[in-house]
C-alpha positions in Angstrom: -184.9 -28.4 -100.1 -188.4 -29.2 -99.1 -190.7 -30.3 -101.5 -193.3 -27.4 -102.0 -197.4 -27.5 -102.6 -198.2 -26.0 -106.4 -202.1 -26.7 -105.4 -202.0 -23.9 -103.3 -199.9 -21.0 -105.3 -202.6 -18.8 -107.1 -203.1 -20.4 -110.9 -202.1 -16.6 -112.6 -198.6 -17.1 -110.3 -197.4 -20.9 -110.7 -196.4 -20.3 -114.5 -194.9 -17.2 -113.8 -192.5 -18.6 -110.9 -191.4 -21.4 -113.4 -190.6 -18.9 -116.1 -187.5 -19.3 -118.0 -186.5 -15.5 -117.7 -185.5 -14.1 -114.4 -187.3 -11.1 -114.9 -190.7 -12.7 -115.1 -189.6 -14.7 -111.9 -189.1 -11.6 -110.4 -192.0 -10.4 -110.8 -193.8 -12.9 -109.8 -192.0 -12.9 -106.7 -192.9 -9.0 -106.4 -196.9 -10.3 -106.5 -196.1 -13.8 -104.4 -195.0 -11.1 -101.5 -197.8 -9.0 -102.2 -200.5 -11.7 -101.2 -199.3 -11.4 -97.4 -200.2 -14.9 -97.3 -198.1 -16.7 -94.9 -198.8 -20.5 -96.4 -197.3 -18.6 -99.6 -193.6 -18.2 -97.8 -192.1 -21.4 -98.7 -191.8 -20.0 -102.4 -190.3 -17.2 -101.0 -187.9 -18.5 -99.3 -187.3 -20.9 -101.9 -186.7 -17.7 -104.7 -183.4 -17.2 -102.1 -182.0 -20.0 -103.8 -182.3 -19.3 -107.5 -180.0 -19.2 -110.0 -180.6 -15.6 -110.8 -178.7 -12.8 -108.0 -182.2 -10.4 -108.8 -184.6 -12.9 -108.3 -182.2 -14.0 -105.0 -181.9 -10.2 -104.0 -185.7 -9.3 -104.4 -186.3 -12.7 -102.1 -184.6 -11.5 -99.4 -186.2 -7.7 -99.7 -189.8 -9.6 -99.9 -189.0 -11.4 -96.7 -188.7 -8.5 -94.1 -191.0 -8.3 -91.4 -191.9 -12.3 -91.9 -190.7 -13.5 -87.8 -191.2 -17.2 -88.4 -188.2 -19.4 -87.9 -187.5 -20.5 -91.9 -188.1 -16.8 -93.2 -185.1 -16.0 -90.2 -182.8 -18.8 -91.2 -183.2 -18.2 -94.6 -182.2 -14.4 -94.9 -179.0 -16.0 -92.4 -178.5 -18.4 -95.0 -178.6 -15.4 -97.7 -175.4 -13.6 -95.7 -173.3 -16.1 -97.2 -174.6 -15.4 -101.2 -171.8 -15.3 -103.5 -173.2 -11.9 -105.3 -172.9 -8.7 -102.5 -176.7 -7.3 -103.8 -178.1 -10.6 -101.6 -176.6 -10.1 -98.7 -177.0 -6.3 -98.3 -180.9 -7.6 -99.1 -180.6 -10.1 -96.1 -178.9 -8.0 -93.9 -181.3 -5.3 -94.3 -184.5 -7.4 -93.2 -183.0 -9.2 -90.8 -182.0 -5.3 -89.4 -185.6 -4.7 -89.4 -186.9 -7.8 -86.7 -188.9 -6.7 -84.1 -189.7 -9.8 -82.5 -187.3 -10.8 -79.4 -187.7 -14.2 -79.8 -186.4 -14.1 -83.7 -182.6 -13.5 -81.9 -182.6 -17.2 -80.7 -182.5 -17.6 -84.5 -179.7 -15.1 -84.9 -177.0 -15.9 -81.9 -174.9 -18.1 -84.4 -174.6 -15.6 -87.0 -173.4 -12.9 -84.3 -170.3 -15.2 -83.5 -169.7 -16.4 -86.8 -166.4 -16.3 -88.6 -167.4 -14.4 -91.6 -166.8 -11.0 -90.9 -169.9 -9.6 -92.7 -172.5 -12.2 -91.3 -171.4 -11.8 -87.5 -171.8 -7.8 -88.5 -175.1 -8.4 -89.9 -176.4 -11.1 -87.3 -175.4 -8.3 -84.1 -177.0 -5.4 -86.3 -180.1 -7.7 -86.1 -180.4 -8.2 -82.2 -179.6 -4.7 -81.6 -182.8 -3.6 -81.1 -184.5 -6.9 -80.2 -182.5 -6.6 -76.7 -181.7 -10.3 -76.2 -180.0 -10.5 -73.4 -177.6 -13.6 -74.6 -176.6 -11.7 -77.3 -174.0 -9.4 -75.1 -171.7 -12.4 -75.0 -170.8 -12.3 -78.4 -170.9 -8.7 -78.7 -168.3 -8.5 -76.0 -166.4 -11.1 -77.6 -166.8 -9.2 -81.2 -165.1 -5.7 -79.2 -162.0 -7.0 -80.2 -162.4 -8.2 -83.5 -160.2 -7.2 -86.9 -163.4 -5.6 -88.4 -164.3 -2.3 -87.6 -167.8 -3.6 -89.3 -167.8 -5.8 -86.7 -167.0 -3.6 -83.4 -169.3 -0.7 -84.2 -172.3 -3.4 -84.4 -171.2 -4.9 -81.0 -171.3 -2.1 -79.8 -174.8 -1.2 -80.5 -175.8 -4.0 -78.8 -174.0 -3.5 -75.8 -175.5 0.0 -75.8 -179.3 -1.1 -76.7 -178.4 -3.9 -73.5 -177.3 -1.0 -71.4 -175.0 -3.6 -70.7 -172.8 -2.1 -67.2 -169.8 -4.3 -67.5 -169.1 -3.5 -70.9 -168.0 0.1 -69.9 -164.6 0.3 -69.4 -164.3 -1.6 -73.0 -166.6 1.1 -74.2 -164.0 4.0 -72.7 -161.5 2.2 -73.8 -162.9 2.2 -77.6 -163.9 5.5 -77.6 -160.4 6.7 -77.0 -158.3 4.4 -78.7 -159.7 2.6 -81.7 -158.2 3.7 -85.1 -162.0 3.6 -86.6 -163.5 6.9 -86.4 -166.9 5.4 -86.7 -166.0 2.7 -84.0 -165.3 5.6 -81.5 -168.3 7.8 -82.2 -170.3 4.8 -81.4 -168.8 3.7 -78.6 -169.1 7.1 -77.4 -172.6 7.3 -78.0 -172.6 4.0 -76.1 -171.4 5.5 -72.8 -174.6 7.2 -72.6 -175.4 3.7 -71.4 -173.5 4.7 -67.4 -176.9 6.8 -66.8 -177.4 2.2 -66.0 -174.0 2.4 -64.5 -174.5 4.6 -61.2 -171.3 6.6 -59.8 -169.1 3.9 -60.7 -170.4 4.3 -64.4 -170.2 8.0 -64.9 -166.6 7.3 -63.2 -165.2 5.3 -66.1 -167.4 7.4 -68.2 -166.5 11.0 -67.9 -162.9 11.1 -68.8 -163.1 9.1 -72.0 -165.9 11.6 -73.1 -164.5 14.5 -72.3 -161.6 12.9 -74.1 -163.7 12.4 -77.1 -164.4 16.4 -76.9 -161.2 16.4 -78.4 -161.1 14.1 -81.0 -159.3 14.4 -84.2 -162.6 13.5 -86.0 -165.7 15.8 -85.9 -168.2 13.3 -85.9 -166.6 11.4 -82.9 -166.5 14.9 -80.9 -169.9 15.9 -82.4 -170.8 12.8 -80.5 -168.9 13.0 -76.5 -170.8 16.7 -76.4 -174.8 15.1 -77.2 -173.3 12.4 -74.6 -171.9 14.9 -71.9 -175.5 16.7 -72.3 -177.2 13.5 -72.1 -175.7 12.2 -68.6 -175.4 16.0 -67.5 -172.3 16.0 -66.3 -172.0 19.3 -64.4 -167.7 19.0 -65.0 -168.1 19.0 -68.1 -169.4 22.4 -68.7 -165.5 24.2 -69.0 -164.8 22.1 -72.3 -168.5 22.1 -73.8 -167.7 25.6 -73.4 -164.7 25.5 -75.3 -166.2 23.4 -78.0 -168.2 26.2 -78.9 -165.6 27.5 -80.6 -164.9 24.5 -82.8 -164.0 24.3 -86.1 -167.5 22.3 -87.1 -170.7 23.5 -86.5 -172.0 20.4 -86.3 -170.1 20.3 -82.9 -170.7 23.4 -81.9 -174.1 22.7 -81.9 -174.7 19.7 -79.8 -172.3 21.4 -77.4 -175.1 24.3 -76.8 -178.0 21.9 -76.9 -175.7 20.3 -74.1 -174.6 23.4 -71.8 -178.4 24.4 -71.8 -179.1 20.8 -70.5 -176.5 21.1 -67.8 -178.0 24.6 -66.6 -174.1 25.9 -66.9 -174.7 29.7 -66.2 -171.1 30.0 -67.4 -171.5 29.3 -70.7 -173.7 32.5 -70.9 -171.2 34.6 -72.9 -170.3 32.2 -75.2 -173.8 31.0 -76.3 -174.1 34.5 -76.8 -171.4 34.5 -79.4 -173.1 31.5 -80.8 -176.1 33.9 -81.1 -174.2 35.2 -84.3 -173.2 32.6 -85.8 -174.3 32.2 -90.5 -175.6 29.0 -89.6 -179.0 29.7 -88.5 -179.3 26.5 -86.4 -176.2 26.9 -84.1 -178.0 30.2 -82.7 -181.7 28.9 -82.6 -179.7 26.2 -80.1 -178.1 29.2 -79.0 -181.3 30.3 -78.1 -183.1 27.6 -76.5 -180.1 26.6 -74.3 -180.1 30.7 -72.9 -183.7 29.6 -72.0 -183.0 27.2 -70.1 -180.4 28.3 -67.9 -182.5 30.9 -67.4 -179.7 33.4 -66.7 -181.1 37.6 -66.9 -177.6 38.6 -67.6 -178.8 36.3 -71.1 -181.6 39.4 -71.7 -179.6 42.4 -74.0 -178.3 38.5 -76.0 -181.6 37.9 -76.6 -183.6 40.9 -77.4 -180.6 41.6 -80.4 -181.6 37.9 -81.4 -185.3 39.1 -81.5 -184.4 41.4 -85.0 -182.5 37.9 -86.0 -183.0 37.7 -89.9 -184.5 34.3 -89.4 -188.4 34.1 -88.2 -187.7 31.1 -86.6 -184.4 32.6 -84.4 -186.2 35.5 -83.1 -189.8 33.1 -81.7 -186.8 30.9 -79.8 -185.2 34.3 -78.8 -188.9 35.2 -77.6 -189.4 32.8 -75.8 -186.2 32.4 -74.4 -186.4 35.9 -73.0 -189.5 34.8 -71.2 -188.3 31.9 -69.5 -185.3 34.2 -67.6 -185.5 33.8 -64.3 -188.2 31.4 -64.1 -185.7 28.5 -64.3 
């Protein structure tokens, strides 16, 4: 470890950071972080090697927001810590990076042999949109650990990586892990960047996902179909308005509004009577977006709903009829 210059430390912190009591050191570390002084950063990084796991976890947490190579490298090293809270704190801090330049310091972690390190590296790279991350992400789509596959999907989705569409479509329908299927289903929304060929690949997978055994996957499929405005999906989305889970029905209603699916007016009218008020709200909004005058009597009934927000949305939707 590089020697630390104690002369730059605030006098009140110097002795406390070296105190035999781990609790004193941890509180001193918090005070040190509150200084927001980059010249004191080496002390935070050094604390990642403290003998006490709680102090190391505190250091990892307090390094969030620092985007220097030394800080990022220290956090990546902490991903291998023997204490779970330290690893988790380091992973969380890395995920809060905002500067794409930090991506270069994360690429090795995203291709690491340790599953936790690899998943954390991919997670940290996701929103940085570093093009070079596509390589390790694609290589991780077949990883044995579901967490790694999920994070790899996230990277490719944020990059809108067209070449990954066939693999994502396969994961959306065939992966053994429901959360992986859900993530892949959502990532298929990148078909907007894949043109007609991308839509051809995504549509069958999304329609299959709308029948998945896990309701969160069905919910994600309905949402993605709406975002992509796949008109051919309207019949399947109308059927989804009868799903066992209201969350799926809600997303299906929203999607049908986005599709301006006139064939859905009757089914959406039934949704206006559902016991879940959020679904009734979404149905009213969708009917307004569709703009079919046949929805008028349905919306007039909804104007007497027990929920004032439903009544308001029904009035607004009725005002749009014929104007869309």
